[in-house]
N, CA, C and O of each residue as an XYZ file, in Angstrom:
936
protein
N       7.780      4.747     15.226
C       7.134      5.097     14.037
C       6.239      3.876     13.511
O       6.698      2.745     13.349
N       4.976      4.219     13.275
C       4.140      3.244     12.654
C       4.161      3.526     11.158
O       4.192      4.663     10.688
N       4.142      2.364     10.423
C       4.145      2.512      8.941
C       2.918      1.566      8.465
O       2.927      0.353      8.672
N       1.946      2.187      7.861
C       0.680      1.632      7.679
C       0.363      1.478      6.219
O       0.504      2.433      5.455
N      -0.066      0.291      5.805
C      -0.837      0.042      4.528
C      -2.192      0.762      4.711
O      -2.550      1.059      5.851
N      -2.892      1.032      3.736
C      -4.223      1.608      3.709
C      -5.326      0.681      3.518
O      -6.139      0.493      4.422
N      -5.406      0.059      2.339
C      -6.523     -0.822      2.054
C      -6.404     -2.108      2.899
O      -5.349     -2.743      2.908
N      -7.377     -2.455      3.540
C      -7.444     -3.685      4.493
C      -6.902     -3.396      5.825
O      -6.954     -4.239      6.721
N      -6.356     -2.174      5.997
C      -5.790     -1.958      7.337
C      -6.507     -0.635      7.836
O      -7.290     -0.754      8.778
N      -6.306      0.584      7.292
C      -6.953      1.752      7.763
C      -8.364      1.750      7.239
O      -9.238      2.283      7.923
N      -8.661      1.195      6.078
C      -9.972      1.029      5.522
C     -10.293     -0.497      5.235
O      -9.427     -1.372      5.275
N     -11.517     -0.706      4.965
C     -11.952     -2.091      4.656
C     -11.380     -2.406      3.139
O     -11.136     -3.564      2.801
N     -11.208     -1.421      2.359
C     -10.619     -1.717      0.996
C     -11.435     -0.933      0.013
O     -12.441     -0.319      0.370
N     -11.006     -0.952     -1.215
C     -11.564     -0.192     -2.280
C     -13.039     -0.569     -2.512
O     -13.358     -1.749     -2.663
N     -13.910      0.402     -2.540
C     -15.340      0.254     -2.788
C     -16.241     -0.135     -1.633
O     -17.457     -0.305     -1.722
N     -15.470     -0.262     -0.489
C     -16.207     -0.581      0.825
C     -16.446      0.662      1.576
O     -15.679      1.623      1.521
N     -17.503      0.628      2.268
C     -17.982      1.685      3.182
C     -16.846      2.010      4.160
O     -16.258      1.046      4.650
N     -16.477      3.204      4.494
C     -15.517      3.560      5.489
C     -16.302      3.757      6.834
O     -17.256      4.534      6.876
N     -15.898      3.058      7.915
C     -16.441      3.180      9.205
C     -15.791      4.459      9.773
O     -14.640      4.453     10.210
N     -16.616      5.614      9.749
C     -16.105      6.948     10.094
C     -15.939      6.998     11.619
O     -15.049      7.680     12.127
N     -16.807      6.267     12.350
C     -16.576      6.232     13.906
C     -15.406      5.567     14.201
O     -14.682      6.111     15.035
N     -14.996      4.394     13.661
C     -13.836      3.704     13.993
C     -12.590      4.606     13.445
O     -11.539      4.659     14.084
N     -12.769      5.278     12.278
C     -11.682      5.963     11.762
C     -11.365      7.190     12.664
O     -10.204      7.577     12.800
N     -12.320      7.739     13.220
C     -12.091      8.780     14.205
C     -11.433      8.288     15.478
O     -10.519      8.918     16.011
N     -11.884      7.222     15.926
C     -11.229      6.520     17.077
C      -9.718      6.304     16.745
O      -8.832      6.513     17.574
N      -9.490      5.868     15.468
C      -8.054      5.552     15.060
C      -7.222      6.878     15.052
O      -6.054      6.928     15.438
N      -7.919      7.931     14.585
C      -7.200      9.266     14.606
C      -6.814      9.657     16.010
O      -5.732     10.202     16.226
N      -7.604      9.411     16.886
C      -7.340      9.843     18.278
C      -6.256      9.013     18.888
O      -5.427      9.529     19.637
N      -6.242      7.682     18.573
C      -5.285      6.823     19.016
C      -3.903      7.180     18.372
O      -2.877      7.097     19.046
N      -3.885      7.553     17.145
C      -2.705      8.010     16.384
C      -2.023      9.179     17.169
O      -0.818      9.218     17.417
N      -2.903     10.086     17.514
C      -2.398     11.338     18.015
C      -2.168     11.316     19.519
O      -1.678     12.288     20.095
N      -2.521     10.214     20.146
C      -2.304     10.057     21.536
C      -1.008      9.297     21.827
O      -0.587      9.118     22.970
N      -0.416      8.871     20.736
C       0.896      8.095     20.988
C       2.022      8.978     20.647
O       1.884      9.932     19.880
N       3.174      8.657     21.230
C       4.422      9.415     21.070
C       5.147      9.013     19.771
O       6.203      9.577     19.484
N       4.670      8.144     19.043
C       5.189      7.601     17.838
C       4.500      8.197     16.538
O       3.272      8.206     16.447
N       5.300      8.682     15.561
C       4.828      9.192     14.362
C       4.190      8.019     13.526
O       4.387      6.830     13.780
N       3.352      8.520     12.435
C       2.588      7.589     11.593
C       2.966      7.979     10.148
O       2.961      9.170      9.835
N       3.290      7.039      9.271
C       3.394      7.329      7.875
C       2.544      6.264      7.154
O       2.280      5.213      7.738
N       2.089      6.512      5.848
C       1.476      5.658      5.126
C       2.387      5.064      4.006
O       3.235      5.732      3.415
N       2.136      3.771      3.775
C       2.919      2.984      2.759
C       1.900      2.225      1.839
O       1.369      1.212      2.295
N       1.623      2.612      0.696
C       0.465      2.118     -0.030
C       0.728      2.006     -1.550
O       1.654      2.604     -2.097
N      -0.124      1.222     -2.183
C      -0.177      1.280     -3.703
C      -0.958      2.355     -4.243
O      -0.916      2.573     -5.454
N      -1.706      3.089     -3.434
C      -2.628      4.161     -3.855
C      -1.781      5.522     -4.356
O      -0.613      5.779     -4.063
N      -2.557      6.214     -5.075
C      -1.921      7.478     -5.648
C      -1.844      8.506     -4.626
O      -2.391      8.380     -3.531
N      -1.108      9.610     -5.006
C      -1.058     10.751     -3.972
C      -2.391     11.368     -3.733
O      -2.665     11.854     -2.636
N      -3.273     11.363     -4.786
C      -4.651     11.962     -4.447
C      -5.404     11.244     -3.385
O      -6.039     11.851     -2.522
N      -5.330      9.947     -3.453
C      -6.129      9.171     -2.373
C      -5.318      9.262     -1.109
O      -5.941      9.277     -0.047
N      -4.038      9.323     -1.094
C      -3.270      9.340      0.080
C      -3.546     10.671      0.769
O      -3.711     10.693      1.989
N      -3.602     11.778      0.039
C      -3.952     13.090      0.593
C      -5.271     13.127      1.298
O      -5.400     13.789      2.328
N      -6.291     12.414      0.763
C      -7.557     12.332      1.361
C      -7.517     11.745      2.769
O      -7.979     12.302      3.765
N      -6.846     10.424      2.736
C      -6.824      9.678      3.987
C      -5.910     10.391      4.971
O      -6.174     10.330      6.172
N      -4.947     11.003      4.573
C      -4.047     11.851      5.495
C      -4.801     12.906      6.055
O      -4.644     13.158      7.250
N      -5.695     13.644      5.288
C      -6.497     14.701      5.843
C      -7.450     14.209      6.895
O      -7.633     14.857      7.926
N      -8.063     13.068      6.649
C      -8.989     12.467      7.659
C      -8.263     12.080      9.048
O      -8.799     12.156     10.154
N      -7.085     11.697      8.816
C      -6.342     11.338     10.070
C      -5.353     12.391     10.603
O      -4.676     12.204     11.613
N      -5.317     13.459      9.889
C      -4.560     14.717     10.324
C      -3.013     14.324     10.351
O      -2.306     14.492     11.344
N      -2.580     13.795      9.170
C      -1.298     13.360      9.055
C      -0.514     14.319      8.085
O      -0.899     14.457      6.924
N       0.525     14.940      8.543
C       1.257     15.854      7.734
C       2.749     15.469      7.690
O       3.564     15.939      8.484
N       3.070     14.568      6.695
C       4.458     14.123      6.594
C       4.625     13.440      5.287
O       3.695     13.425      4.480
N       5.890     12.811      5.012
C       5.980     12.103      3.850
C       5.309     10.749      3.933
O       5.263     10.102      4.979
N       4.790     10.349      2.779
C       4.099      9.032      2.540
C       4.623      8.303      1.397
O       5.036      8.951      0.435
N       4.657      6.992      1.387
C       5.013      6.256      0.263
C       3.917      5.880     -0.597
O       2.989      5.235     -0.108
N       3.905      6.228     -1.914
C       2.779      6.010     -2.866
C       3.062      5.183     -3.967
O       4.233      4.983     -4.288
N       2.087      4.659     -4.608
C       2.162      3.809     -5.776
C       3.333      2.670     -5.561
O       4.229      2.423     -6.368
N       3.144      2.105     -4.428
C       4.117      1.004     -4.175
C       5.634      1.367     -4.167
O       6.475      0.540     -4.519
N       5.935      2.519     -3.792
C       7.327      2.958     -3.751
C       7.847      3.821     -4.945
O       8.979      4.305     -4.972
N       6.970      3.959     -5.868
C       7.343      4.792     -7.109
C       7.802      6.213     -6.698
O       8.736      6.796     -7.248
N       7.065      6.720     -5.686
C       7.432      8.109     -5.251
C       6.984      8.329     -3.837
O       6.166      7.569     -3.319
N       7.507      9.361     -3.198
C       7.007      9.759     -1.908
C       6.382     11.113     -2.100
O       6.762     11.924     -2.944
N       5.340     11.303     -1.208
C       4.538     12.492     -1.336
C       4.315     13.138      0.027
O       3.915     12.479      0.986
N       4.579     14.427      0.092
C       4.425     15.040      1.419
C       3.045     15.699      1.500
O       2.709     16.616      0.750
N       2.227     15.150      2.504
C       0.815     15.525      2.599
C       0.654     17.015      3.035
O      -0.420     17.592      2.869
N       1.645     17.581      3.548
C       1.583     19.006      3.896
C       2.032     19.982      2.846
O       1.312     20.952      2.608
N       3.148     19.813      2.205
C       3.691     20.621      1.140
C       3.285     20.264     -0.244
O       3.501     21.042     -1.173
N       2.662     19.032     -0.426
C       2.311     18.481     -1.676
C       3.538     18.182     -2.639
O       3.392     17.995     -3.847
N       4.711     18.156     -2.014
C       5.890     17.906     -2.801
C       5.904     16.324     -3.194
O       5.568     15.467     -2.376
N       6.303     16.029     -4.456
C       6.543     14.677     -4.880
C       7.988     14.500     -5.324
O       8.538     15.281     -6.100
N       8.568     13.440     -4.793
C       9.905     12.983     -5.218
C       9.865     11.559     -5.827
O       9.412     10.610     -5.186
N      10.318     11.446     -6.992
C      10.301     10.143     -7.690
C      11.527      9.348     -7.242
O      12.628      9.863     -7.046
N      11.232      7.990     -7.090
C      12.334      7.061     -6.810
C      13.383      7.135     -7.780
O      13.030      7.223     -8.956
N      14.667      7.116     -7.501
C      15.771      7.170     -8.454
C      15.682      6.004     -9.610
O      16.262      6.160    -10.685
N      14.979      4.921     -9.341
C      14.819      3.809    -10.202
C      13.849      4.080    -11.345
O      13.800      3.350    -12.334
N      13.034      5.217    -11.168
C      12.012      5.487    -12.282
C      12.837      6.132    -13.421
O      13.471      7.172    -13.244
N      12.800      5.465    -14.598
C      13.449      5.931    -15.777
C      12.489      6.207    -16.939
O      11.349      5.745    -16.882
N      12.868      6.900    -17.939
C      12.016      6.942    -19.153
C      11.728      5.492    -19.853
O      10.677      5.266    -20.452
N      12.708      4.601    -19.719
C      12.471      3.279    -20.244
C      11.437      2.471    -19.475
O      10.656      1.730    -20.072
N      11.430      2.617    -18.092
C      10.419      1.917    -17.419
C       8.983      2.562    -17.658
O       7.978      1.854    -17.612
N       8.924      3.830    -17.896
C       7.646      4.386    -18.110
C       7.128      3.941    -19.443
O       5.928      3.737    -19.623
N       8.003      3.796    -20.346
C       7.594      3.215    -21.833
C       7.160      1.835    -21.734
O       6.203      1.479    -22.422
N       7.778      0.966    -20.920
C       7.388     -0.417    -20.750
C       5.996     -0.385    -20.118
O       5.095     -1.062    -20.612
N       5.791      0.376    -19.046
C       4.498      0.308    -18.439
C       3.320      0.850    -19.273
O       2.173      0.435    -19.103
N       3.650      1.809    -20.196
C       2.675      2.254    -21.111
C       2.208      1.182    -22.082
O       1.024      1.042    -22.389
N       3.200      0.435    -22.548
C       2.892     -0.701    -23.422
C       2.022     -1.675    -22.843
O       1.098     -2.159    -23.496
N       2.265     -1.999    -21.633
C       1.406     -2.973    -20.828
C       0.088     -2.405    -20.588
O      -0.868     -3.181    -20.585
N      -0.112     -1.107    -20.379
C      -1.409     -0.491    -20.074
C      -2.147     -0.483    -21.312
O      -3.367     -0.649    -21.276
N      -1.472     -0.289    -22.532
C      -2.237     -0.256    -23.743
C      -2.952     -1.604    -23.984
O      -4.088     -1.656    -24.454
N      -2.223     -2.703    -23.636
C      -2.845     -4.078    -23.831
C      -3.941     -4.312    -22.828
O      -4.928     -4.960    -23.176
N      -3.840     -3.837    -21.623
C      -4.893     -4.113    -20.594
C      -6.198     -3.246    -20.979
O      -7.323     -3.655    -20.690
N      -6.007     -2.167    -21.569
C      -7.148     -1.281    -21.909
C      -7.707     -1.454    -23.187
O      -8.720     -0.828    -23.502
N      -7.111     -2.299    -24.018
C      -7.701     -2.549    -25.429
C      -7.942     -3.968    -25.727
O      -8.738     -4.268    -26.617
N      -7.287     -4.907    -25.021
C      -7.683     -6.374    -25.317
C      -8.944     -6.714    -24.643
O      -9.107     -6.455    -23.451
N      -9.867     -7.302    -25.382
C     -11.230     -7.861    -24.768
C     -10.986     -8.877    -23.726
O     -11.857     -9.123    -22.892
N      -9.867     -9.469    -23.731
C      -9.537    -10.523    -22.727
C      -9.476     -9.896    -21.261
O      -9.726    -10.561    -20.255
N      -9.122     -8.566    -21.241
C      -8.936     -7.882    -19.994
C      -9.967     -6.830    -19.777
O     -10.334     -6.561    -18.633
N     -10.436     -6.241    -20.790
C     -11.363     -5.061    -20.594
C     -12.666     -5.490    -20.010
O     -13.319     -4.672    -19.361
N     -13.097     -6.706    -20.188
C     -14.347     -7.168    -19.648
C     -14.205     -7.693    -18.184
O     -15.227     -7.909    -17.533
N     -13.041     -7.893    -17.680
C     -12.902     -8.389    -16.383
C     -12.050     -7.517    -15.403
O     -11.877     -7.861    -14.234
N     -11.518     -6.355    -15.941
C     -10.836     -5.602    -15.025
C     -10.792     -4.066    -15.527
O     -10.919     -3.814    -16.725
N     -10.626     -3.160    -14.669
C     -10.681     -1.726    -15.029
C      -9.428     -1.110    -14.288
O      -9.028     -1.463    -13.179
N      -8.882     -0.136    -15.086
C      -7.604      0.575    -14.547
C      -8.052      1.548    -13.462
O      -9.062      2.245    -13.573
N      -7.264      1.552    -12.439
C      -7.527      2.540    -11.328
C      -7.005      3.876    -11.735
O      -5.841      4.013    -12.111
N      -7.857      4.868    -11.663
C      -7.550      6.117    -12.093
C      -6.604      6.932    -11.080
O      -6.568      6.684     -9.875
N      -5.878      7.886    -11.679
C      -5.070      8.745    -10.840
C      -3.713      8.395    -10.649
O      -2.965      9.152    -10.031
N      -3.273      7.185    -11.180
C      -1.933      6.754    -11.048
C      -0.807      7.534    -11.811
O      -0.993      7.727    -13.013
N       0.142      7.919    -11.332
C       1.209      8.674    -11.941
C       2.101      7.681    -12.763
O       2.306      7.843    -13.966
N       2.616      6.642    -12.034
C       3.523      5.609    -12.647
C       2.965      4.251    -12.887
O       2.979      3.721    -13.998
N       2.476      3.704    -11.819
C       2.119      2.326    -11.708
C       0.712      2.034    -12.292
O      -0.147      2.902    -12.445
N       0.575      0.805    -12.584
C      -0.802      0.318    -13.067
C      -1.484     -0.541    -11.958
O      -0.939     -1.513    -11.436
N      -2.719     -0.089    -11.652
C      -3.458     -0.914    -10.771
C      -4.796     -1.343    -11.404
O      -5.546     -0.518    -11.926
N      -5.051     -2.558    -11.344
C      -6.234     -3.099    -11.949
C      -7.218     -3.707    -10.903
O      -6.867     -4.565    -10.094
N      -8.510     -3.181    -10.987
C      -9.503     -3.783    -10.131
C     -10.419     -4.736    -10.842
O     -11.033     -4.414    -11.859
N     -10.493     -5.906    -10.283
C     -11.232     -6.965    -10.936
C     -12.793     -6.690    -11.067
O     -13.389     -6.030    -10.216
N     -13.396     -7.213    -12.143
C     -14.836     -7.078    -12.284
C     -15.431     -8.550    -12.462
O     -15.264     -9.162    -13.517
N     -16.051     -9.028    -11.511
C     -16.599    -10.329    -11.524
C     -15.631    -11.520    -11.554
O     -15.925    -12.603    -12.062
N     -14.429    -11.234    -10.959
C     -13.390    -12.220    -10.969
C     -12.528    -11.963     -9.736
O     -12.382    -10.804     -9.346
N     -11.964    -12.957     -9.119
C     -11.212    -12.772     -7.989
C      -9.772    -12.229     -8.229
O      -9.229    -12.360     -9.326
N      -9.195    -11.642     -7.220
C      -7.897    -10.988     -7.294
C      -6.890    -12.002     -7.838
O      -6.209    -11.737     -8.828
N      -6.799    -13.162     -7.187
C      -5.833    -14.196     -7.593
C      -5.958    -14.700     -8.983
O      -4.964    -14.994     -9.647
N      -7.188    -14.803     -9.432
C      -7.508    -15.211    -10.854
C      -6.980    -14.192    -11.808
O      -6.273    -14.516    -12.763
N      -7.349    -12.866    -11.532
C      -6.831    -11.830    -12.420
C      -5.247    -11.724    -12.464
O      -4.591    -11.509    -13.483
N      -4.766    -11.904    -11.236
C      -3.201    -11.941    -11.152
C      -2.647    -12.986    -12.029
O      -1.727    -12.710    -12.800
N      -3.113    -14.083    -11.964
C      -2.628    -15.271    -12.712
C      -2.823    -15.200    -14.128
O      -2.005    -15.699    -14.900
N      -3.957    -14.554    -14.553
C      -4.262    -14.436    -16.038
C      -3.308    -13.369    -16.582
O      -2.917    -13.483    -17.744
N      -2.925    -12.391    -15.864
C      -1.942    -11.415    -16.366
C      -0.548    -12.057    -16.459
O       0.176    -11.807    -17.423
N      -0.169    -12.871    -15.481
C       1.066    -13.512    -15.439
C       1.174    -14.469    -16.761
O       2.253    -14.607    -17.337
N       0.061    -15.076    -17.171
C       0.061    -16.150    -18.103
C       0.016    -15.525    -19.589
O       0.431    -16.151    -20.564
N      -0.521    -14.248    -19.663
C      -0.720    -13.750    -20.996
C      -0.048    -12.466    -21.423
O      -0.195    -12.013    -22.558
N       0.700    -11.880    -20.484
C       1.434    -10.536    -20.788
C       2.909    -10.670    -20.444
O       3.305    -11.143    -19.379
N       3.699    -10.220    -21.422
C       5.154    -10.155    -21.107
C       5.536     -9.107    -20.151
O       5.503     -7.908    -20.429
N       5.913     -9.607    -18.976
C       6.037     -8.625    -17.803
C       7.557     -8.398    -17.517
O       7.944     -7.979    -16.426
N       8.405     -8.697    -18.560
C       9.906     -8.420    -18.509
C      10.090     -6.958    -18.156
O       9.536     -6.084    -18.824
N      10.868     -6.678    -17.107
C      11.227     -5.430    -16.656
C      10.197     -4.754    -15.730
O      10.300     -3.559    -15.455
N       9.212     -5.518    -15.256
C       8.296     -4.933    -14.283
C       8.090     -5.986    -13.177
O       8.500     -7.140    -13.294
N       7.409     -5.511    -12.060
C       7.147     -6.269    -11.026
C       5.541     -6.448    -11.009
O       4.867     -5.500    -11.412
N       4.971     -7.492    -10.611
C       3.570     -7.722    -10.397
C       3.257     -8.237     -8.961
O       3.905     -9.159     -8.466
N       2.313     -7.654     -8.358
C       1.989     -8.147     -6.992
C       0.470     -7.795     -6.887
O      -0.089     -7.174     -7.792
N      -0.227     -8.234     -5.686
C      -1.548     -7.928     -5.552
C      -1.907     -7.592     -4.098
O      -1.299     -8.125     -3.171
N      -2.852     -6.744     -3.908
C      -3.299     -6.480     -2.523
C      -4.744     -7.114     -2.449
O      -5.155     -7.910     -3.294
N      -5.434     -6.713     -1.422
C      -6.781     -7.297     -1.225
C      -7.678     -6.732     -2.325
O      -8.696     -7.345     -2.648
N      -7.350     -5.640     -2.882
C      -8.291     -4.949     -3.849
C      -7.857     -4.821     -5.333
O      -8.691     -4.594     -6.210
N      -6.525     -4.971     -5.598
C      -6.060     -4.670     -6.903
C      -4.872     -5.479     -7.260
O      -4.186     -5.997     -6.378
N      -4.601     -5.609     -8.533
C      -3.412     -6.181     -9.026
C      -2.431     -4.996     -9.343
O      -2.857     -4.119    -10.094
N      -1.281     -4.896     -8.891
C      -0.475     -3.721     -9.082
C       0.784     -4.153     -9.989
O       1.487     -5.117     -9.686
N       0.992     -3.407    -11.052
C       2.241     -3.592    -11.896
C       3.080     -2.430    -11.799
O       2.660     -1.322    -12.133
N       4.310     -2.631    -11.336
C       5.201     -1.482    -11.099
C       6.535     -1.702    -11.757
O       6.828     -2.829    -12.158
N       7.374     -0.667    -11.891
C       8.591     -0.774    -12.517
C       9.503     -1.709    -11.736
O       9.360     -1.813    -10.518
N      10.481     -2.424    -12.424
C      11.398     -3.278    -11.825
C      12.215     -2.527    -10.791
O      12.606     -1.381    -11.016
N      12.462     -3.130     -9.718
C      13.095     -2.509     -8.542
C      12.457     -1.366     -7.910
O      13.057     -0.483     -7.296
N      11.094     -1.443     -8.115
C      10.229     -0.472     -7.311
C       9.245     -1.249     -6.607
O       8.463     -1.959     -7.239
N       9.216     -1.173     -5.299
C       8.125     -1.814     -4.425
C       8.156     -1.127     -3.192
O       8.997     -0.260     -2.953
N       7.125     -1.537     -2.260
C       7.017     -0.802     -0.986
C       8.337     -0.987     -0.078
O       8.637     -0.111      0.733
N       9.055     -2.058     -0.221
C      10.274     -2.297      0.531
C      11.316     -1.279      0.104
O      11.912     -0.620      0.956
N      11.552     -1.132     -1.203
C      12.601     -0.169     -1.649
C      12.171      1.242     -1.359
O      12.973      2.106     -1.003
N      10.813      1.466     -1.529
C      10.342      2.844     -1.078
C      10.570      3.174      0.325
O      10.895      4.321      0.631
N      10.422      2.246      1.215
C      10.570      2.428      2.683
C      12.037      2.635      2.928
O      12.416      3.498      3.720
N      12.888      1.850      2.255
C      14.396      2.017      2.518
C      14.819      3.409      2.056
O      15.582      4.103      2.729
N      14.317      3.788      0.919
C      14.708      5.176      0.429
C      14.210      6.332      1.311
O      14.933      7.296      1.561
N      12.940      6.209      1.781
C      12.400      7.156      2.777
C      13.079      7.124      3.967
O      13.368      8.199      4.493
N      13.409      6.016      4.528
C      14.186      5.833      5.838
C      15.453      6.465      5.762
O      15.869      7.134      6.708
N      16.144      6.298      4.645
C      17.528      7.123      4.470
C      17.295      8.528      4.409
O      18.038      9.300      5.013
N      16.286      8.944      3.704
C      16.115     10.394      3.522
C      15.694     11.098      4.766
O      16.155     12.207      5.037
N      14.772     10.447      5.584
C      14.283     11.058      6.815
C      14.762     10.439      8.054
O      14.183     10.632      9.123
N      15.892      9.638      7.932
C      16.509      9.100      9.188
C      15.484      8.314     10.065
O      15.333      8.512     11.271
N      14.796      7.399      9.320
C      13.835      6.595     10.145
C      14.430      5.286     10.693
O      14.927      4.473      9.914
N      14.391      5.080     11.935
C      14.971      3.925     12.505
C      14.035      2.675     12.420
O      13.158      2.484     13.263
N      14.249      1.869     11.411
C      13.445      0.648     11.209
C      13.523     -0.346     12.220
O      12.707     -1.264     12.298
N      14.593     -0.175     13.089
C      14.770     -1.193     14.162
C      13.753     -0.991     15.358
O      13.548     -1.843     16.223
N      13.205      0.128     15.299
C      12.104      0.389     16.303
C      10.705      0.598     15.676
O       9.735      0.811     16.403
N      10.602      0.540     14.368
C       9.394      0.805     13.604
C       8.412     -0.302     13.824
O       8.799     -1.407     14.204
N       7.202     -0.049     13.606
C       6.036     -0.936     13.629
C       5.343     -0.863     12.302
O       4.758      0.151     11.920
N       5.433     -2.030     11.577
C       4.783     -2.130     10.220
C       3.491     -2.890     10.306
O       3.393     -3.904     10.998
N       2.458     -2.375      9.570
C       1.248     -2.951      9.591
C       0.777     -3.132      8.167
O       0.627     -2.157      7.431
N       0.540     -4.386      7.767
C       0.045     -4.727      6.423
C      -1.039     -5.870      6.467
O      -1.390     -6.392      7.525
N      -1.505     -6.191      5.318
C      -2.542     -7.241      5.358
C      -2.361     -8.211      4.176
O      -2.936     -9.299      4.194
N      -1.570     -7.840      3.141
C      -1.576     -8.742      2.000
C      -0.084     -8.993      1.494
O       0.882     -8.410      1.986
N       0.000     -9.914      0.467
C       1.354    -10.296      0.016
C       2.277     -9.138     -0.420
O       3.490     -9.206     -0.224
N       1.689     -8.061     -1.021
C       2.428     -6.886     -1.389
C       3.057     -6.113     -0.190
O       3.913     -5.251     -0.392
N       2.632     -6.426      1.032
C       3.110     -5.691      2.139
C       4.327     -6.425      2.873
O       5.035     -5.828      3.682
N       4.508     -7.718      2.541
C       5.409     -8.479      3.316
C       6.831     -7.928      3.153
O       7.576     -8.073      4.122
N       7.320     -7.306      2.043
C       8.585     -6.824      1.856
C       8.856     -5.756      2.722
O       9.884     -5.851      3.393
N       8.037     -4.592      2.874
C       8.285     -3.577      3.765
C       8.073     -3.844      5.177
O       8.663     -3.149      6.004
N       7.195     -4.897      5.583
C       7.015     -5.382      6.904
C       8.176     -6.028      7.366
O       8.518     -5.892      8.540
N       8.897     -6.799      6.482
C      10.061     -7.594      6.907
C      11.302     -6.632      7.300
O      12.217     -7.077      7.993
N      11.298     -5.395      6.866
C      12.337     -4.459      7.168
C      12.249     -4.000      8.615
O      13.227     -3.543      9.206
N      11.085     -4.131      9.151
C      10.853     -3.555     10.465
C      10.931     -4.470     11.598
O      10.625     -5.652     11.440
N      11.344     -3.989     12.813
C      11.500     -4.888     13.997
C      10.226     -5.430     14.391
O      10.142     -6.615     14.716
N       9.172     -4.622     14.390
C       7.885     -5.015     14.760
C       6.916     -5.106     13.600
O       6.864     -4.208     12.759
N       6.114     -6.231     13.544
C       5.218     -6.455     12.498
C       3.927     -6.849     13.056
O       3.849     -7.769     13.870
N       2.793     -6.113     12.605
C       1.463     -6.503     13.069
C       0.419     -6.436     11.932
O       0.663     -5.812     10.899
N      -0.688     -7.052     12.124
C      -1.715     -7.173     11.102
C      -3.184     -7.237     11.733
O      -3.399     -7.757     12.827
N      -4.076     -6.715     11.014
C      -5.426     -6.867     11.337
C      -5.911     -8.349     11.164
O      -5.195     -9.123     10.530
N      -7.044     -8.755     11.677
C      -7.430    -10.231     11.555
C      -7.709    -10.658     10.177
O      -7.611    -11.839      9.843
N      -8.087     -9.632      9.295
C      -8.419    -10.041      7.961
C      -7.111    -10.171      7.054
O      -7.246    -10.282      5.836
N      -5.973    -10.158      7.583
C      -4.710    -10.295      6.836
C      -4.744    -11.744      6.272
O      -5.485    -12.634      6.689
N      -3.764    -11.863      5.179
C      -3.666    -13.176      4.533
C      -2.791    -13.995      5.483
O      -2.110    -13.458      6.356
N      -2.832    -15.255      5.289
C      -2.125    -16.194      6.097
C      -0.522    -15.931      5.971
O       0.238    -16.148      6.915
N      -0.121    -15.479      4.804
C       1.376    -15.263      4.715
C       1.719    -14.093      5.536
O       2.839    -14.026      6.042
N       0.858    -13.174      5.710
C       1.172    -12.017      6.515
C       1.174    -12.407      7.925
O       2.140    -12.128      8.634
N       0.071    -13.087      8.416
C      -0.041    -13.608      9.728
C       1.174    -14.373     10.166
O       1.577    -14.295     11.326
N       1.771    -15.123      9.242
C       2.986    -16.008      9.577
C       4.117    -15.190      9.960
O       4.985    -15.713     10.660
N       4.233    -13.971      9.599
C       5.326    -13.127      9.875
C       5.060    -12.060     11.046
O       5.947    -11.392     11.578
N       3.729    -12.012     11.352
C       3.425    -10.999     12.346
C       3.717    -11.317     13.776
O       3.512    -12.438     14.244
N       4.164    -10.389     14.415
C       4.377    -10.456     15.976
C       3.118    -10.345     16.736
O       2.961    -10.976     17.780
N       2.182     -9.532     16.228
C       0.918     -9.399     16.839
C      -0.173     -9.396     15.719
O      -0.012     -8.778     14.666
N      -1.233    -10.083     15.992
C      -2.401    -10.280     15.050
C      -3.598     -9.758     15.865
O      -3.884    -10.330     16.918
N      -4.293     -8.729     15.445
C      -5.442     -8.266     16.023
C      -6.581     -9.140     16.034
O      -6.595    -10.019     15.172
N      -7.551     -9.070     16.852
C      -8.683     -9.961     16.804
C      -9.863     -9.353     15.993
O     -10.869    -10.014     15.735
N      -9.691     -8.059     15.602
C     -10.648     -7.403     14.757
C     -10.038     -7.135     13.408
O      -8.815     -7.190     13.278
N     -10.898     -6.824     12.307
C     -10.575     -6.530     11.019
C     -10.143     -5.054     10.802
O     -10.559     -4.191     11.576
N      -9.376     -4.763      9.840
C      -9.047     -3.479      9.182
C      -9.029     -2.338     10.378
O      -8.240     -2.434     11.318
N      -9.894     -1.340     10.267
C      -9.814     -0.120     11.084
C      -9.789     -0.548     12.595
O      -8.878     -0.169     13.331
N     -10.822     -1.353     13.041
C     -10.793     -1.685     14.453
C      -9.546     -2.541     14.806
O      -9.052     -2.480     15.932
N      -9.087     -3.273     13.912
C      -7.928     -4.110     14.243
C      -6.737     -3.217     14.332
O      -5.841     -3.484     15.133
N      -6.671     -2.106     13.508
C      -5.565     -1.209     13.704
C      -5.589     -0.495     14.976
O      -4.552     -0.238     15.588
N      -6.822     -0.149     15.410
C      -6.917      0.524     16.823
C      -6.329     -0.444     17.827
O      -5.594     -0.007     18.713
N      -6.603     -1.702     17.742
C      -6.040     -2.645     18.716
C      -4.598     -2.679     18.607
O      -3.948     -2.848     19.639
N      -3.963     -2.532     17.411
C      -2.546     -2.664     17.229
C      -1.894     -1.365     17.988
O      -0.899     -1.480     18.703
N      -2.533     -0.172     17.768
C      -1.939      1.067     18.387
C      -2.096      0.862     19.814
O      -1.201      1.300     20.537
N      -3.088      0.269     20.340
C      -3.352      0.074     21.892
C      -2.165     -0.824     22.297
O      -1.415     -0.462     23.204
N      -1.987     -1.944     21.666
C      -1.063     -2.965     22.113
C       0.361     -2.270     22.175
O       1.000     -2.289     23.227
N       0.829     -1.681     21.077
C       2.070     -1.129     21.103
C       2.338      0.148     21.991
O       3.443      0.502     22.401
N       1.135      0.776     22.214
C       1.126      1.916     23.161
C       1.322      1.622     24.582
O       1.737      2.458     25.385
N       1.015      0.418     24.874
C       1.157     -0.120     26.238
C       2.551     -0.614     26.619
O       2.937     -0.775     27.777
N       3.287     -0.845     25.468
C       4.607     -1.515     25.737
C       5.678     -0.521     26.215
O       6.814     -0.916     26.477
């Protein structure tokens, strides 16, 4: 089983042009292996559906950093048991601050389409700077905060990619001892650490490279093709 992050792995990231030739090569590589592939991302079900269609993947995927799983074939959504009315209310309060305070409205925009979580895309500021600004100025009691290469993600407490993968693995009997996890940023380390095999494209952060068993020589999509080739030969 391959378990893939999207931004920085399957694609270059939000707002970046998708290399359709490389993506088609990746699709061929995915379907020429005897291992299944699932997606594990902070993105919404709508975005996951589009990527899954391009790669011809029909299975459960982990969306919004583990808040729910979404089946790309049946369109069924199952919310993680830790999602409660109280956590939804807390997130709404934080989102109200982020969308009304001039301190944030000028440097970040809310990513559309999210069911549960909040994702902020920076405007003229680095991801780390936006992440630290939120940490310093907003009461984040009861929620988690992390960032990928493209966004700062605020999720309910006890909701993350790691818990989402554990939940899905129990539901679908996924053997994580033989799984291959691929990520590129700090927010991926938790779910990658659950898997026996860990790999990353060359654009991954140093923290991810430190735990990776295999580091591709190429970035994102082309690096992911290398990863499929490497594990396909073992």
